[in-house]
C-alpha positions as CSV (number, residue, x, y, z in Angstrom):
1,M,-0.1,0.1,0.3
2,N,2.6,2.5,0.8
3,F,4.4,2.1,-2.8
4,I,0.6,2.5,-4.5
5,S,0.5,5.6,-2.4
6,E,4.4,7.0,-3.5
7,F,3.5,6.0,-6.7
8,A,0.3,7.9,-7.0
9,Q,1.8,10.7,-5.4
10,N,4.9,10.6,-8.0
11,V,3.5,9.7,-11.1
12,R,2.5,12.8,-13.8
13,I,0.3,12.9,-16.8
14,V,3.1,13.6,-18.6
15,D,4.7,10.0,-17.6
16,I,2.0,8.5,-18.4
17,L,2.2,9.9,-21.8
18,D,6.0,9.6,-21.9
19,I,4.9,5.6,-21.6
20,L,2.4,5.5,-24.3
21,I,4.8,7.3,-27.0
22,V,7.5,4.6,-26.2
23,S,5.0,2.0,-26.5
24,A,4.1,3.2,-29.6
25,F,7.7,3.6,-31.1
26,L,8.5,-0.2,-29.7
27,F,5.6,-1.4,-31.2
28,I,6.5,-0.3,-34.9
29,F,10.0,-1.2,-34.1
30,I,9.5,-4.9,-32.9
31,N,6.9,-5.1,-35.8
32,W,9.8,-3.9,-38.1
33,L,12.2,-6.5,-36.6
34,R,10.1,-9.4,-36.9
35,R,9.7,-8.7,-40.4
36,S,13.2,-7.0,-41.8
37,A,16.1,-8.0,-39.2
38,S,17.8,-11.5,-39.0
39,R,17.6,-13.6,-35.5
40,R,20.8,-12.5,-35.0
41,I,20.3,-8.5,-34.9
42,V,17.5,-9.3,-32.4
43,V,19.5,-10.9,-30.3
44,A,22.4,-8.4,-30.3
45,I,19.9,-5.4,-29.7
46,S,18.5,-7.8,-26.7
47,V,22.0,-8.2,-25.3
48,F,22.7,-4.4,-25.3
49,A,19.9,-3.6,-23.9
50,V,20.1,-6.4,-20.8
51,I,23.5,-5.0,-20.2
52,Y,22.6,-1.2,-20.3
53,L,19.8,-1.9,-17.8
54,L,22.1,-4.1,-15.8
55,A,24.6,-1.3,-15.7
56,R,22.4,1.3,-14.7
57,F,20.8,-0.7,-11.9
58,F,24.3,-2.1,-10.0
59,Q,25.9,1.8,-11.0
60,L,28.7,0.2,-13.4
61,Y,29.1,3.7,-14.8
62,L,32.5,2.7,-17.0
63,T,30.3,-0.2,-18.8
64,E,26.8,2.5,-19.1
65,L,29.3,4.9,-20.5
66,L,30.8,2.7,-23.0
67,I,27.1,1.3,-23.8
68,K,25.9,4.6,-24.7
69,T,29.0,5.4,-27.0
70,L,28.4,2.0,-28.7
71,I,24.6,3.5,-29.3
72,V,26.0,6.2,-31.5
73,V,27.9,4.1,-33.6
74,I,25.3,1.4,-33.8
75,L,22.8,4.3,-35.1
76,I,25.2,5.0,-37.6
77,A,25.7,1.7,-38.8
78,A,21.8,0.8,-38.9
79,I,21.5,4.1,-40.9
80,I,23.7,2.8,-43.4
81,V,22.8,-0.7,-43.5
82,F,18.8,-0.6,-43.5
83,Q,18.4,2.5,-45.2
84,S,15.7,1.3,-47.3
85,D,13.8,-0.5,-44.1
86,I,14.0,3.2,-43.1
87,R,12.5,4.6,-46.1
88,R,10.2,2.0,-45.9
89,M,8.8,2.6,-42.6
90,I,8.6,6.8,-43.6
91,D,6.6,5.8,-46.7
92,L,4.4,3.6,-44.7
93,A,3.5,6.7,-42.7
94,W,2.7,8.3,-44.7
95,F,0.4,6.2,-46.7
96,W,-1.3,5.5,-43.4
97,T,-4.4,7.2,-44.3
98,S,-5.4,4.7,-47.0
99,F,-4.7,1.8,-44.5
100,R,-8.6,1.7,-44.6
101,R,-9.3,1.0,-47.8
102,K,-12.2,2.7,-49.3
103,T,-12.8,-0.4,-51.7
104,R,-12.6,-3.5,-49.4
105,L,-13.4,-6.7,-51.0
106,S,-16.9,-8.2,-49.3
107,T,-15.2,-11.7,-50.5
108,F,-11.7,-12.5,-51.7
109,T,-12.6,-16.6,-52.8
110,S,-13.3,-15.6,-56.5
111,S,-9.6,-13.6,-56.8
112,V,-7.8,-16.3,-55.0
113,D,-9.7,-19.2,-57.0
114,L,-8.9,-17.5,-60.5
115,L,-5.4,-16.3,-59.7
116,T,-4.6,-20.2,-58.6
117,E,-6.1,-21.4,-61.2
118,S,-4.4,-18.9,-63.9
119,V,-0.8,-19.8,-62.3
120,G,-1.3,-23.3,-62.5
121,K,-1.9,-23.6,-66.0
122,M,1.1,-21.0,-66.6
123,S,3.4,-23.0,-64.6
124,E,2.1,-26.4,-66.4
125,K,3.0,-24.8,-70.0
126,K,5.8,-23.4,-68.4
127,T,4.9,-19.6,-69.3
128,G,7.3,-17.2,-67.7
129,A,4.9,-14.7,-65.3
130,L,5.1,-12.1,-62.6
131,I,2.0,-11.2,-60.6
132,V,2.2,-8.1,-57.7
133,I,-0.5,-8.0,-55.7
134,R,-0.4,-4.8,-53.6
135,G,-0.6,-4.8,-49.7
136,K,-1.7,-1.8,-47.5
137,E,1.8,0.0,-48.1
138,S,2.0,1.4,-51.8
139,C,4.4,0.6,-54.0
140,E,4.3,3.0,-56.3
141,K,7.9,4.6,-55.6
142,Q,9.3,1.0,-56.4
143,L,7.9,0.5,-59.8
144,T,9.1,1.9,-63.1
145,G,7.3,1.9,-66.3
146,G,4.4,-0.3,-67.0
147,I,0.7,0.7,-69.1
148,P,-2.2,1.2,-66.9
149,L,-5.1,-0.9,-67.1
150,E,-7.7,-0.9,-64.4
151,G,-9.3,-4.6,-65.8
152,R,-10.9,-7.0,-63.6
153,I,-8.8,-9.7,-63.4
154,S,-9.4,-12.9,-65.3
155,A,-7.5,-16.0,-66.7
156,P,-7.7,-15.0,-70.5
157,L,-6.5,-11.5,-69.3
158,L,-3.7,-13.0,-67.7
159,Y,-2.7,-15.3,-70.3
160,S,-2.5,-12.4,-73.1
161,I,-0.7,-9.9,-71.2
162,F,1.9,-13.5,-70.3
163,N,1.7,-14.4,-73.7
164,T,5.4,-14.3,-75.3
165,S,3.8,-12.1,-78.4
166,S,2.9,-9.5,-75.9
167,P,5.0,-6.7,-75.7
168,G,4.7,-6.8,-71.8
169,H,5.0,-10.4,-71.2
170,D,8.7,-9.7,-69.4
171,G,7.1,-7.1,-66.8
172,A,5.2,-7.3,-63.9
173,V,1.3,-7.2,-63.6
174,I,0.2,-5.0,-61.0
175,I,-3.1,-6.0,-58.8
176,E,-5.3,-3.8,-56.4
177,G,-7.9,-5.6,-54.7
178,N,-9.5,-7.5,-57.7
179,K,-8.2,-5.3,-60.7
180,I,-5.2,-5.2,-62.4
181,S,-3.8,-1.3,-62.2
182,R,-0.9,-1.8,-64.7
183,F,1.0,-4.1,-66.7
184,G,4.4,-4.3,-68.2
185,A,6.0,-2.4,-64.8
186,H,9.6,-3.3,-64.0
187,L,10.7,-3.8,-60.5
188,P,13.4,-3.3,-58.3
189,L,16.2,-6.2,-58.1
190,S,17.3,-7.6,-55.0
191,V,20.9,-7.9,-54.4
192,N,20.6,-10.9,-52.1
193,M,21.7,-13.7,-53.8
194,A,21.9,-16.2,-50.9
195,A,18.0,-15.5,-50.9
196,L,17.7,-15.5,-54.5
197,G,19.4,-19.2,-55.0
198,E,18.8,-20.6,-58.5
199,G,16.2,-17.7,-59.3
200,N,16.2,-16.1,-62.4
201,T,15.6,-12.3,-63.4
202,R,11.7,-12.3,-62.7
203,H,12.9,-14.1,-59.2
204,A,15.1,-11.5,-58.5
205,A,12.9,-8.8,-59.4
206,G,9.6,-10.2,-56.9
207,L,11.9,-10.7,-54.2
208,G,13.5,-6.7,-54.9
209,L,10.1,-6.0,-54.3
210,S,9.2,-7.7,-51.0
211,E,12.1,-6.3,-49.4
212,Q,10.8,-2.9,-50.0
213,C,6.9,-2.9,-49.2
214,D,4.5,-5.6,-48.4
215,A,3.1,-6.8,-51.6
216,F,2.8,-10.2,-52.4
217,T,4.5,-11.4,-55.6
218,I,3.7,-14.5,-57.6
219,I,6.6,-15.9,-59.8
220,V,6.4,-18.7,-62.5
221,S,9.5,-19.5,-64.1
222,E,9.4,-20.6,-67.8
223,E,12.8,-22.5,-67.4
224,R,11.6,-25.0,-64.6
225,G,7.6,-24.4,-65.0
226,T,7.9,-24.0,-60.8
227,I,5.5,-21.4,-58.7
228,S,7.9,-19.1,-56.4
229,V,6.1,-16.5,-53.9
230,A,8.3,-13.8,-52.6
231,E,6.8,-11.9,-49.1
232,N,8.3,-9.8,-46.6
233,G,11.9,-10.4,-48.0
234,R,11.9,-13.9,-48.4
235,L,11.4,-16.2,-51.1
236,T,9.6,-19.3,-51.3
237,I,9.0,-22.0,-53.9
238,L,5.8,-23.6,-53.8
239,K,5.3,-27.5,-54.3
240,S,1.8,-27.5,-55.5
241,T,-1.1,-24.7,-56.4
242,V,-2.8,-26.0,-52.8
243,E,-0.1,-24.3,-50.8
244,L,-0.3,-21.1,-53.5
245,K,-3.8,-21.1,-52.6
246,N,-3.5,-20.8,-49.1
247,R,-0.8,-18.7,-49.3
248,L,-3.0,-16.4,-51.3
249,E,-6.3,-16.5,-48.6
250,E,-3.8,-15.8,-46.0
251,F,-2.7,-12.4,-47.9
252,Y,-5.9,-11.8,-48.8
253,H,-7.3,-11.9,-45.6
254,K,-4.9,-10.0,-44.0
255,N,-4.9,-7.1,-46.3
256,Y,-8.5,-6.7,-47.7
257,P,-10.6,-8.1,-44.7
258,P,-14.4,-8.2,-45.2
259,A,-16.1,-5.3,-44.2
260,K,-18.1,-6.9,-40.9
261,D,-14.5,-7.8,-39.8
262,S,-12.5,-5.1,-40.6
263,E,-12.9,-3.5,-37.1
264,S,-12.4,-6.4,-35.2
265,S,-9.7,-7.8,-37.3
266,W,-6.9,-6.2,-35.5
267,W,-7.5,-8.3,-32.4
268,N,-7.7,-11.4,-34.1
269,K,-3.9,-10.7,-34.8
270,R,-0.5,-11.1,-33.1
271,H,-0.5,-7.4,-33.4
272,V,-2.2,-7.7,-29.6
273,L,0.9,-9.2,-28.3
274,T,3.0,-7.3,-29.7
275,A,1.0,-4.0,-28.4
276,V,0.9,-5.2,-24.7
277,S,4.7,-6.8,-25.0
278,S,5.6,-2.9,-25.9
279,L,3.7,-1.5,-23.7
280,L,5.1,-3.6,-21.1
281,I,8.6,-3.2,-22.0
282,A,7.7,0.6,-21.8
283,V,6.8,0.4,-18.3
284,I,9.7,-1.3,-17.1
285,A,12.2,0.9,-18.7
286,W,10.4,3.8,-17.2
287,F,10.7,2.4,-13.4
288,L,13.8,1.0,-13.7
289,L,15.3,4.6,-15.8
290,A,12.8,7.4,-14.9
291,Y,11.0,6.3,-12.0
292,H,12.5,7.3,-8.2
293,S,10.0,7.3,-5.4
294,D,12.7,8.1,-3.0
295,R,11.9,12.1,-2.2
296,I,15.7,13.8,-2.7
297,F,16.9,17.1,-1.2
298,R,19.3,19.5,-2.8
299,N,20.6,22.6,-1.4
300,Y,20.9,26.1,-3.6
301,S,22.8,29.8,-3.0
302,V,19.8,31.9,-4.7
303,P,20.1,35.9,-4.7
304,I,18.1,38.1,-3.4
305,E,16.2,40.9,-5.2
306,F,13.9,43.5,-4.5
307,R,10.7,44.4,-7.1
308,N,8.1,47.4,-7.0
309,I,9.9,49.8,-4.7
310,T,8.7,53.4,-5.3
311,S,11.0,56.4,-6.0
312,D,9.5,57.7,-2.7
313,F,12.0,54.9,-0.7
314,A,15.5,54.3,-1.1
315,L,17.4,50.8,0.8
316,A,19.4,51.7,3.3
317,Q,20.8,48.2,2.8
318,Q,20.4,44.9,1.0
319,V,21.7,42.5,3.6
320,P,22.0,39.9,3.0
321,S,22.4,39.4,-0.9
322,K,21.6,35.8,-1.2
323,A,19.4,32.9,0.3
324,E,20.3,29.5,1.1
325,I,17.3,27.2,0.1
326,T,16.5,23.4,0.3
327,L,13.9,22.0,-2.3
328,E,12.3,18.9,-1.9
329,G,11.4,16.4,-5.1
330,S,11.6,13.4,-6.9
331,E,14.6,12.9,-9.4
332,Q,12.3,13.5,-12.6
333,D,11.1,16.7,-11.2
334,F,14.5,18.2,-10.6
335,R,15.2,17.6,-14.4
336,S,13.3,20.3,-15.0
337,L,14.5,22.9,-13.1
338,D,17.4,25.1,-13.9
339,P,19.4,26.2,-11.1
340,S,20.7,29.5,-12.5
341,E,17.0,30.7,-13.0
342,L,16.3,30.5,-9.4
343,V,15.6,33.9,-7.3
344,V,14.2,35.2,-4.3
345,S,11.8,37.8,-5.2
346,I,10.6,40.3,-2.6
347,N,7.4,42.6,-3.2
348,L,8.6,46.3,-1.9
349,N,5.4,47.8,-3.3
350,D,3.8,48.2,0.8
351,I,7.2,49.2,1.9
352,K,7.0,52.0,4.9
353,K,9.6,54.2,6.2
354,G,12.3,52.4,8.5
355,K,12.6,48.7,9.3
356,N,10.5,46.5,7.2
357,E,11.0,42.3,8.1
358,F,9.7,40.0,5.0
359,A,9.2,36.4,6.0
360,L,10.7,34.7,2.9
361,T,8.8,31.8,1.9
362,E,8.1,30.1,-1.0
363,E,5.7,32.4,-2.7
364,D,9.0,34.4,-3.3
365,I,10.5,31.5,-5.7
366,E,8.9,30.4,-8.5
367,L,9.8,26.5,-8.6
368,P,8.8,23.8,-11.3
369,A,6.0,21.4,-10.5
370,G,6.7,19.0,-8.5
371,L,9.5,20.5,-6.5
372,N,8.9,22.1,-3.0
373,L,10.8,24.6,-0.6
374,Y,12.1,22.4,2.6
375,D,14.2,25.2,4.0
376,I,15.3,28.5,3.5
377,E,18.1,30.6,5.4
378,P,17.7,33.4,6.3
379,K,13.5,32.9,7.3
380,I,13.4,36.6,7.7
381,I,15.4,39.7,6.3
382,T,15.3,43.4,7.3
383,V,15.4,45.9,4.8
384,T,15.2,49.8,6.1
385,A,13.7,52.4,4.4
386,I,14.5,55.6,4.0
387,P,12.2,58.6,2.5
388,T,14.1,60.3,-0.5
389,K,13.2,63.6,-2.7
390,I,14.6,64.5,-6.4
391,I,16.7,67.6,-6.5
392,S,18.8,68.6,-9.8
393,L,22.5,68.9,-9.2
394,P,24.7,70.4,-12.2
395,V,27.1,67.9,-14.3
396,K,30.6,68.2,-13.7
397,V,33.1,67.1,-16.6
398,Q,36.2,65.7,-15.3
399,T,38.9,65.4,-17.7
400,T,42.2,63.2,-17.6
401,G,45.2,64.6,-20.2
402,E,46.3,67.2,-22.3
403,L,45.9,68.2,-25.7
404,A,48.5,68.6,-28.5
405,E,50.7,71.6,-28.0
406,K,49.1,74.0,-31.2
407,L,45.7,73.3,-29.8
408,H,43.9,75.4,-27.5
409,L,40.5,74.2,-25.2
410,V,37.7,77.0,-25.6
411,S,34.9,74.9,-23.6
412,I,33.8,71.7,-22.3
413,Q,30.0,71.5,-21.7
414,P,27.6,68.4,-20.3
415,N,24.6,68.1,-22.4
416,P,22.3,68.4,-20.5
417,P,23.9,70.3,-17.6
418,N,21.8,69.4,-15.0
419,I,20.7,65.8,-14.1
420,L,18.0,64.6,-11.4
421,L,19.0,62.3,-8.5
422,I,17.3,61.0,-5.7
423,V,18.4,61.8,-2.5
424,P,17.3,61.6,1.4
425,K,14.7,63.5,2.5
426,E,17.0,63.8,5.7
427,G,20.7,64.3,5.7
428,N,23.3,66.6,4.7
429,N,25.4,64.4,2.4
430,V,24.0,65.7,-0.5
431,P,26.3,66.3,-3.2
432,K,26.8,69.4,-4.6
433,S,27.4,68.0,-8.4
434,V,27.5,65.0,-10.1
435,N,31.0,64.2,-11.9
436,T,31.6,62.2,-15.1
437,E,34.1,59.8,-15.8
438,P,37.3,61.1,-17.1
439,V,37.5,62.4,-20.6
440,D,41.0,61.8,-22.2
441,L,42.2,65.2,-23.8
442,S,45.5,63.6,-25.3
443,Q,42.5,61.5,-27.9
444,V,41.1,65.0,-29.0
445,T,42.5,66.3,-32.1
446,R,39.3,68.7,-33.1
447,S,36.1,69.7,-31.9
448,T,34.1,67.0,-31.2
449,T,30.9,65.5,-29.0
450,V,31.4,62.1,-26.7
451,N,29.5,60.2,-24.4
452,A,30.5,59.9,-20.5
453,Q,28.8,58.1,-17.9
454,L,28.1,59.9,-14.8
455,L,29.5,58.8,-11.5
456,I,26.4,58.4,-8.9
457,P,27.6,58.4,-5.7
458,R,26.9,55.0,-3.7
459,K,23.8,55.8,-1.3
460,F,21.9,58.1,-4.5
461,K,20.1,56.9,-7.7
462,L,18.6,58.2,-10.4
463,P,15.2,58.4,-11.6
464,P,14.2,55.7,-14.3
465,E,14.0,58.3,-16.5
466,E,17.4,59.3,-16.4
467,D,19.9,57.0,-18.2
468,G,23.1,57.5,-16.6
469,E,24.7,59.0,-19.5
470,V,25.8,62.8,-20.9
471,A,27.1,64.0,-23.9
472,V,30.0,66.2,-23.6
473,N,30.7,69.0,-26.3
474,I,34.5,69.7,-26.7
475,I,35.3,73.1,-28.6
476,I,39.1,73.8,-29.2
477,K,40.9,75.5,-32.0
478,N,44.3,76.1,-33.0
479,R,47.3,78.4,-31.2
């Protein structure tokens, strides 16, 4: 019960969203591994993941650093090795809106029977054929050439297309649903010679397309009369038309489910197990890497600032200038904290003459959600407010250095000649003038105007409308 209550206090909505996003990526990644990657790659990734989790758990810092470094190398290598698969995943995301087909087949039995019968006869007569049945993904980017047809599937049409006297017999027939959308199309050739075996150019084309999209390709060899199918990057030689019919039924049922089963078909497949596994892995990873139930405490030295003080008062002193604070929260809460932005801000809008005490509380510090102020020192600060008035004082230009021997200083005047200064109402230490920073005359060769900063006495300040700088007009002439 204590764990559940601690978990309920520490978990946030963003944490749940974090888990769901990671689960979605894991779902896509696991499906991609199942379809495209070899068993060795899956084992290697699993071993790296287990080693990394163990290194984090037992605080093996050197091992953890090594795995983090290898991850960068693995990512670069994966982009190079699996660039076609990555492009395929991007294309799949782009065509996601077409996942729900506009033309679902209420039944695919007739198409399966027709294709099985036609391919069987072409196999008997050793008529070479290459038939592509589109899946959920678009294969337009992988196809080149071809002639649009948009004709319903029929045995005579297939026989005529693959007749050796037909100009398009060496290309591929593209089937979408129950129609032939194109014939005479050219497919990308596979370079996987080990999977190709004794296959010819048609087999290389069928295998090459299956490596880049989820289409189902049927190949009939004109040399041997064998029937092969390419799907998910695998080329299989079938023993009979019965096996072809079973593969076609499985493919059509997966990609063109009947309308009444379209909403529930997803739950009848292994995607449910993959989704549950992805969610479970994401939850375990979050508990191991992100979740920390223990409340931790951290100390910071924070500057104290004063705001909203009116021109009617001046502060006699600002001591102390910093506060030592202790914050309480979880590890993930501290990740959203930037210590450089911490400041104790005290509102002096209601300040009064004399000594004013301010209790420092959590309301004076802007903290991220999840963090609390545990302690602060000092807890109370005293600020002495002195009534002030605004007076006008002349500006006195200070100089350094000398003009060249041939030059004579005619005049040097500040602009404006007077400035406003906030001074205490009571007190005799009010200056009679305000000096500027020294102007170096040795650098002056002709009449000019330079800017000079005002040297404001320590206990006084300028009104907001004064910028603390004056223009100094210097007039010289030759001797």
